[in-house]
Structure formats: C-alpha cells, structure tokens
C-alpha positions in Angstrom: 305.5 -84.8 128.9 307.6 -87.4 126.7 307.5 -89.8 129.2 304.4 -91.9 129.3 302.5 -92.1 132.9 301.7 -95.6 134.3 297.8 -96.2 133.2 295.9 -96.0 136.8 294.9 -99.3 138.6 291.6 -99.0 137.5 292.3 -98.4 133.9 294.1 -101.7 133.7 291.7 -104.4 132.5 292.4 -108.4 133.8 290.6 -112.0 134.0 287.9 -111.7 136.3 288.3 -114.1 139.2 286.1 -116.3 141.0 285.2 -113.0 143.4 284.9 -110.9 140.4 282.0 -113.1 138.8 279.3 -110.2 137.4 276.3 -109.5 139.9 272.7 -109.0 138.3 272.8 -105.3 138.7 276.1 -105.2 136.7 274.3 -107.7 133.8 271.9 -105.5 133.8 273.8 -102.1 133.2 276.3 -103.8 130.5 273.0 -104.5 128.7 271.5 -101.1 128.8 274.8 -99.8 127.6 274.6 -102.3 124.5 270.8 -101.4 124.2 271.7 -97.8 124.6 271.1 -96.4 121.0 269.1 -98.8 119.9 266.7 -98.1 122.3 266.6 -94.2 121.0 267.6 -94.6 117.0 266.2 -98.4 116.4 268.3 -101.3 115.7 270.2 -100.1 111.9 271.7 -97.1 114.1 275.0 -98.7 114.0 275.4 -98.7 110.5 275.6 -95.2 109.7 277.9 -94.8 112.5 280.0 -97.3 110.8 280.5 -94.4 107.5 282.3 -92.1 109.8 284.3 -95.2 111.9 287.7 -93.5 110.9 286.7 -90.2 112.8 287.4 -89.8 116.4 284.3 -90.0 118.9 282.3 -91.1 121.3 278.6 -91.3 122.5 277.3 -91.5 126.1 274.7 -91.8 128.0 273.4 -89.6 130.8 270.8 -91.8 132.3 272.8 -94.6 133.0 274.8 -94.7 135.9 278.4 -93.0 135.9 277.5 -91.2 132.6 279.2 -94.4 130.7 280.3 -94.6 127.0 277.4 -96.6 124.7 279.1 -96.6 121.6 283.2 -94.9 120.6 284.1 -94.9 116.8 287.4 -97.2 115.2 289.3 -93.8 115.3 289.3 -93.1 119.0 290.1 -96.7 119.8 292.7 -96.1 117.0 294.1 -92.6 119.0 293.6 -93.6 122.5 295.4 -97.1 122.0 292.0 -99.1 124.0 290.1 -101.6 122.9 286.7 -101.2 122.4 285.4 -103.6 125.4 288.0 -101.8 127.8 286.0 -98.7 127.0 282.6 -99.5 126.7 280.3 -98.6 129.8 283.0 -96.2 131.3 283.1 -92.7 132.4 285.4 -90.9 130.0 287.1 -89.1 132.5 289.4 -92.6 132.7 291.3 -90.8 130.0 292.3 -87.8 131.9 295.6 -87.4 133.9 297.6 -85.4 136.6 298.7 -82.7 133.6 294.7 -82.5 132.4 293.7 -79.1 132.9 291.1 -78.4 135.9 289.7 -76.1 134.4 288.5 -78.4 131.0 287.2 -80.6 132.7 285.0 -78.2 135.0 283.8 -76.4 131.5 282.4 -79.7 130.2 281.1 -80.5 133.4 279.1 -77.6 133.6 277.8 -78.5 129.9 276.6 -81.5 130.3 274.7 -80.1 133.6 273.1 -77.1 131.4 272.8 -79.9 128.5 274.6 -77.3 125.9 277.3 -77.3 123.9 280.7 -77.2 124.0 284.2 -77.2 123.1 288.0 -77.5 124.9 291.4 -78.2 124.1 292.2 -81.1 126.7 295.3 -83.0 127.5 294.6 -86.8 127.7 296.4 -89.8 127.9 296.5 -93.1 126.3 296.7 -96.3 127.0 300.3 -97.0 127.9 300.2 -93.8 129.6 301.6 -91.1 126.3 300.1 -87.6 127.1 298.2 -86.0 123.6 296.3 -82.6 123.2 293.0 -82.7 121.7 290.4 -80.6 120.5 287.1 -81.6 122.1 283.4 -80.8 120.8 280.6 -82.2 122.9 276.8 -81.8 122.0 274.2 -82.7 123.5 271.3 -84.8 121.6 267.7 -84.5 122.1 264.5 -86.6 120.9 262.7 -85.6 118.2 259.3 -86.5 119.7 259.3 -84.6 123.1 262.7 -82.6 123.5 264.0 -85.1 126.1 267.9 -85.2 126.2 268.7 -88.8 124.9 272.8 -88.8 124.3 276.0 -86.8 125.0 278.1 -87.1 121.4 282.0 -86.0 121.7 284.1 -85.6 118.7 287.9 -85.2 119.3 291.1 -84.1 116.6 293.9 -84.6 118.1 296.8 -81.7 117.8 300.1 -82.7 116.7 303.7 -81.2 115.3 303.3 -83.6 112.0 300.7 -84.9 109.6 300.7 -87.3 106.7 299.1 -85.9 103.3 296.7 -88.8 103.3 295.3 -86.4 107.2 295.5 -83.4 105.1 293.5 -85.0 102.4 290.8 -86.7 104.6 290.5 -83.4 106.7 290.0 -81.4 103.5 287.6 -83.8 102.0 285.9 -83.7 105.4 285.6 -79.6 105.5 284.1 -79.6 102.0 281.7 -82.3 102.5 278.3 -80.5 102.2 275.6 -82.8 100.0 274.9 -85.2 102.9 276.2 -86.7 106.2 275.7 -90.0 105.1 278.3 -90.0 102.2 281.1 -91.6 103.0 284.4 -89.6 103.7 287.1 -90.9 102.0 290.3 -93.0 103.3 291.2 -94.2 106.3 293.2 -91.8 108.5 296.8 -93.1 109.3 296.1 -92.2 113.0 300.1 -94.1 113.6 301.1 -91.4 111.8 300.3 -88.5 114.7 300.0 -90.9 117.5 301.6 -89.7 120.3 302.3 -92.8 122.1 304.3 -93.9 119.1 306.8 -90.9 119.0 309.6 -91.5 121.4 310.6 -87.9 121.1 310.3 -85.0 122.9 307.3 -82.3 121.4 308.7 -79.5 120.5 307.6 -75.8 122.5 306.2 -75.4 118.6 303.3 -78.1 119.1 302.8 -76.8 122.9 301.6 -73.5 120.9 299.8 -75.1 118.5 296.4 -73.4 119.9 297.9 -69.9 118.7 298.4 -70.9 115.4 296.1 -71.3 112.1 296.0 -74.9 112.0 294.2 -75.1 115.6 291.4 -73.0 114.1 291.4 -75.8 111.3 291.2 -78.3 113.8 288.7 -77.1 115.8 286.3 -76.8 112.2 287.2 -80.5 111.8 286.0 -81.5 114.7 283.1 -79.5 115.2 282.1 -80.7 111.7 282.8 -84.4 112.9 280.4 -83.3 115.4 277.8 -82.2 113.5 277.7 -85.5 110.9 277.5 -87.8 114.2 274.4 -85.2 115.6 272.7 -85.4 112.2 272.6 -89.1 112.3 271.4 -89.6 115.5 268.2 -87.1 115.3 267.8 -88.0 111.9 267.4 -91.5 112.9 265.5 -90.8 116.3 262.7 -88.9 113.6 262.1 -91.5 111.8 261.7 -94.0 115.0 259.6 -91.8 117.0 257.3 -91.0 113.8 256.7 -94.7 113.4 256.1 -94.5 117.3 253.8 -92.3 117.6 251.9 -93.8 114.4 251.8 -97.0 115.9 249.9 -94.9 118.7 252.4 -96.6 121.4 254.8 -93.5 122.1 256.5 -94.7 125.4 257.9 -91.1 125.9 256.2 -89.3 128.9 255.5 -85.6 128.8 257.2 -84.8 132.2 260.6 -84.1 129.9 259.2 -80.2 129.5 262.1 -79.3 132.2 265.8 -80.7 131.0 266.7 -83.5 133.1 269.5 -82.2 135.3 266.8 -79.7 136.4 264.1 -82.2 137.0 266.7 -84.4 139.2 267.5 -81.3 141.6 263.8 -80.6 142.2 263.0 -84.2 142.7 265.4 -82.9 146.2 262.4 -80.8 147.3 260.4 -82.6 149.5 257.5 -80.4 149.5 253.8 -80.7 147.3 254.6 -78.1 144.3 254.0 -77.8 140.6 256.0 -75.7 137.9 254.1 -73.7 135.3 255.5 -73.0 132.2 255.4 -68.8 131.7 256.5 -69.0 128.4 254.1 -71.0 126.7 250.5 -70.2 126.3 248.0 -71.3 128.9 250.6 -71.8 131.4 251.0 -75.8 131.3 252.4 -77.0 134.1 256.0 -78.8 133.2 256.6 -80.2 136.7 254.6 -81.9 139.5 256.7 -83.3 142.9 255.9 -86.6 144.0 254.3 -85.0 147.1 251.8 -83.2 145.2 250.8 -86.4 143.2 250.2 -87.9 146.1 248.5 -85.1 147.6 246.0 -85.1 144.7 245.9 -89.2 143.5 246.8 -87.8 139.8 249.7 -89.4 137.8 252.3 -87.2 136.5 251.1 -87.9 132.9 247.7 -86.6 133.6 249.1 -83.4 135.1 252.2 -82.5 132.6 251.0 -80.4 130.0 247.4 -78.8 131.9 246.9 -75.7 133.2 246.7 -75.9 137.1 242.8 -75.1 136.9 242.1 -78.8 136.6 242.1 -79.1 140.3 239.2 -76.4 140.7 235.5 -77.4 141.0 232.0 -76.5 141.8 233.1 -74.8 145.2 235.9 -73.0 144.2 235.9 -69.5 145.2 236.1 -67.3 142.2 237.4 -64.5 143.7 240.6 -67.0 144.9 241.3 -67.4 141.5 241.3 -63.8 140.5 243.6 -63.1 143.0 245.7 -65.8 141.6 245.0 -64.5 138.0 246.1 -60.9 139.5 249.5 -61.7 140.9 250.5 -63.3 137.5 249.5 -60.5 135.6 251.8 -58.6 137.7 255.0 -60.6 138.0 254.1 -60.8 142.2 253.6 -63.5 144.7 250.5 -64.2 146.5 248.9 -66.7 149.2 245.3 -67.8 148.7 243.3 -70.5 150.6 241.4 -72.1 147.9 239.2 -75.3 148.0 240.6 -77.9 145.0 239.7 -81.2 144.4 241.5 -84.3 144.0 241.1 -87.2 141.4 238.9 -88.8 143.0 236.5 -85.5 143.0 237.2 -85.3 146.8 237.6 -81.3 148.3 240.3 -80.4 150.4 241.3 -76.6 151.6 244.8 -75.7 150.1 246.8 -72.8 151.2 248.6 -72.3 148.0 251.5 -70.0 147.6 252.3 -68.8 144.2 255.4 -67.3 142.9 257.1 -66.1 140.0 260.5 -67.8 138.8 263.4 -65.5 137.1 266.1 -66.6 134.9 269.7 -65.2 135.4 268.0 -62.2 132.8 265.8 -61.4 135.2 263.2 -62.9 133.0 260.0 -64.8 134.5 260.2 -68.2 132.9 258.2 -69.9 135.3 255.5 -70.0 138.2 255.8 -72.3 141.5 252.4 -73.1 142.9 253.6 -74.8 146.5 250.7 -76.5 148.0 249.5 -76.9 151.5 246.7 -79.0 152.7 245.4 -77.5 155.7 244.1 -80.1 158.8 246.2 -83.1 157.6 249.8 -83.8 157.5 251.0 -84.8 154.2 253.3 -87.2 155.2 255.5 -87.9 158.4 257.8 -84.4 159.5 255.7 -82.3 157.2 252.9 -81.0 159.4 253.5 -77.4 160.7 255.7 -76.6 164.8 255.5 -73.9 166.8 258.9 -73.0 165.0 258.5 -74.2 161.4 254.7 -73.0 159.7 253.7 -73.5 156.5 254.7 -70.0 155.2 257.8 -70.5 156.0 258.4 -74.1 154.7 256.4 -73.1 151.2 259.3 -69.8 151.1 261.8 -72.7 151.7 260.5 -74.3 148.4 260.0 -71.4 146.5 264.0 -70.8 147.3 264.9 -73.9 146.5 263.5 -74.4 143.2 264.8 -70.6 142.3 268.4 -71.9 142.8 267.9 -74.7 140.8 266.4 -72.9 137.5 269.2 -70.3 137.5 272.0 -72.6 138.4 271.3 -74.9 135.8 269.3 -73.2 133.2 271.7 -70.2 132.6 275.5 -68.7 133.2 274.5 -66.8 136.4 275.9 -69.3 138.5 278.3 -71.1 135.5 281.8 -71.6 136.6 284.2 -69.5 134.8 287.3 -70.8 132.4 289.2 -67.7 132.4 
C-alpha cells in the first residue's frame, strides 16, 4: 500500500491531437457541466461554496451523461493532487483503484439509485497513484419547487496517522459551528501534512485500524458537518431561485418529477400504455404517464400529471364500471373493466382497463397502476394481441414490471447488503 500505483491511461490527460478535436456533442456536454450549478441555484452559487473551499467536497450531476463532477473544492484538489480541469466533467470513479473495496462502491451506487444519503470508508488513489483512505459522506439535493433530484454532494475526510495542530483546530471550529453555514470556516487546512502522496513510509498498522478508534467517529462527524453545510447552501440558493421563478410566472420544471428520476427511468422501459397514481395523496393523482398512454389519449405529460384519472371519463362512461374500479381500490385488489374513455379532442374509445395495487417492500400499497388496452385498434406496431399473447397477459406483464421497479428503487427490499 505504500508504493504508488501508476495512474491508468484513462486518467492521464495530454494535449489533444488533431484527431482529438472536440465534437459538437462534446462541446455541448462541457457547456452543460459548466452551467449545471447556475441552472439550479443561480449565477452567484459558487460564492458561498468558495467559503468552504478549504474542505474536501465535490458536486455531481446525475442528469448528465456519466454522472460527472460539476464542482470541486480546493481541498479536494489538494488531497488528490489533480487540477480542476482534470476533474471537471468526469465521474468520481476515476479515483478508485485495484484495492478499492467493491462493497463500498456498490453501497454508493445503491444510494444513488435510491436517491438516498450514505457514508462509507473508501480507499481512493491520488493522481500519482498513492492510496489513501477517506470517510466519504454523500447526500442528494432536491428542488425546493417540486422535489426533483438536482445533484449529489460528496464530502471526504482523509483517515491519516498524523495531523498538524492547525488541522485539529480547524476541525474543532467546524464541529462547533452552529451559528450559520455561511460563516468563514477558519484557517486553511494544511492538506500537505496529511496527503499520503507526500509520505514515503509504509503506513503503520495503527493507521489501517483507524476505523476502530475514536478518531474515526470524529472524522465521520466532520465529514457529515461539511456535507450538511454544502447541502444547506445549495438548498437555500435553490429555494431563492425557485421563489423568483414562481413569482415571475415562468416555472420551467415539469410536474412529472413526483416520482424519483431513477424510478422514472426504469418505467420508461415498459412499452405499454399505463399510468401510475399515488395512493398516498388525496384524490390519488397521476404520478407517471407512459409515452404510449400519451399517444393513445392525445394529452401532453404536464396535462396529466397531478390530476385524477377520472378526467378521461365523459358523458357516455358507464357509472357501474367506475364503481367497480372504486370498490377494487377501496379493497386493495385488482380489477379489469371495459370502460368508455375520452381523448383530449373529445373522441371516445373503448378501453379494457386493468387496475392493480403496487406495494412497497413493507407490503403497504403506495401506488395504483392502470394499464389501458384500446379495444379494436393497435396502439403501435407489434402491440396488438395474437393467439399466443392476449391483452390480459400484456397487462399483467406491465403491472409486474412496475412492481419490480418500485420495490427495487424505493426501498431496501432488493438493496445489496454491505456486510
């Protein structure tokens, strides 16, 4: 562990040759990385983050290809030995190496999928290949306007066997800071005194067993405090920006973020006409509508999300069919009815509707899924039933896929164990 590991070729950055001239797509992605924070928090967002620059943290954008880093602190650069231009736009996995614990990596990935916080002990590598252990705390940041996932913040604190008095003083000041996250956090941390790449000796056993000491708890508390301060700054700035946007009457966020982005991504793979209603909210509003449902009904997504499914009913809708659906929902059971629904343009169509409850990992009903089948007309090429595949089979398959997506991404039911 004391010898540096050569950085992989993918982490070495050299001057681009003529064949490496950035394409339009690459330029567009680079621009998105540079504008990621300003889009969600305003142009002045980096000013409060600069007050925390002496501590090690980064911000990533899960909505950009590869989930890249969009902001990095000076403390992080000192700790890893990289320059800002070598880090921005890259996924943080480039810091991992041959001895990085796979279970810790999977725990981070699961937390990202579930949009939840996590903390682990992680072995990373500096630019020169020196391994070093860190306490890593990560948490998501959500929009104050509609709850949409915006970014992830990761705060790091190195586990080392020697620290300067100045470092301990800075940590004590940080842990005692409760009067406001915008306050200046004291003197710059002497990262050189704890940077493993500057140490030529083999780490002692006491360093490797640091996780079992009281100092490990203090490091975890310090990293957690740094994380809370950064998240607070982002949330506050987003709230101020959201208030201005709403007051201006030009909110650009869609309401289809009622479901977390990871769950929405999983649902887009289900090629059926269906909607998901939130059983936890009054009136059971629609939380998700598939593309095929929108094509069938003629509505736009923002015209469907947040409304009760009864907006598809009309003058010719049979009240007995509606009552059958209500009874099934009241009793938490499935039902299939033939009902007359109406498109946005007012044209009617016969709908073979299958409604089923969706339970979470605790067996509690959290959603209802309604799968539509347009009787007498195929929705899309390959969608009509055959002798071997009936509408009922396709509807049950869609319900099963929704249940798997909800249980795997909204609870601990299918989450990997780190033990």
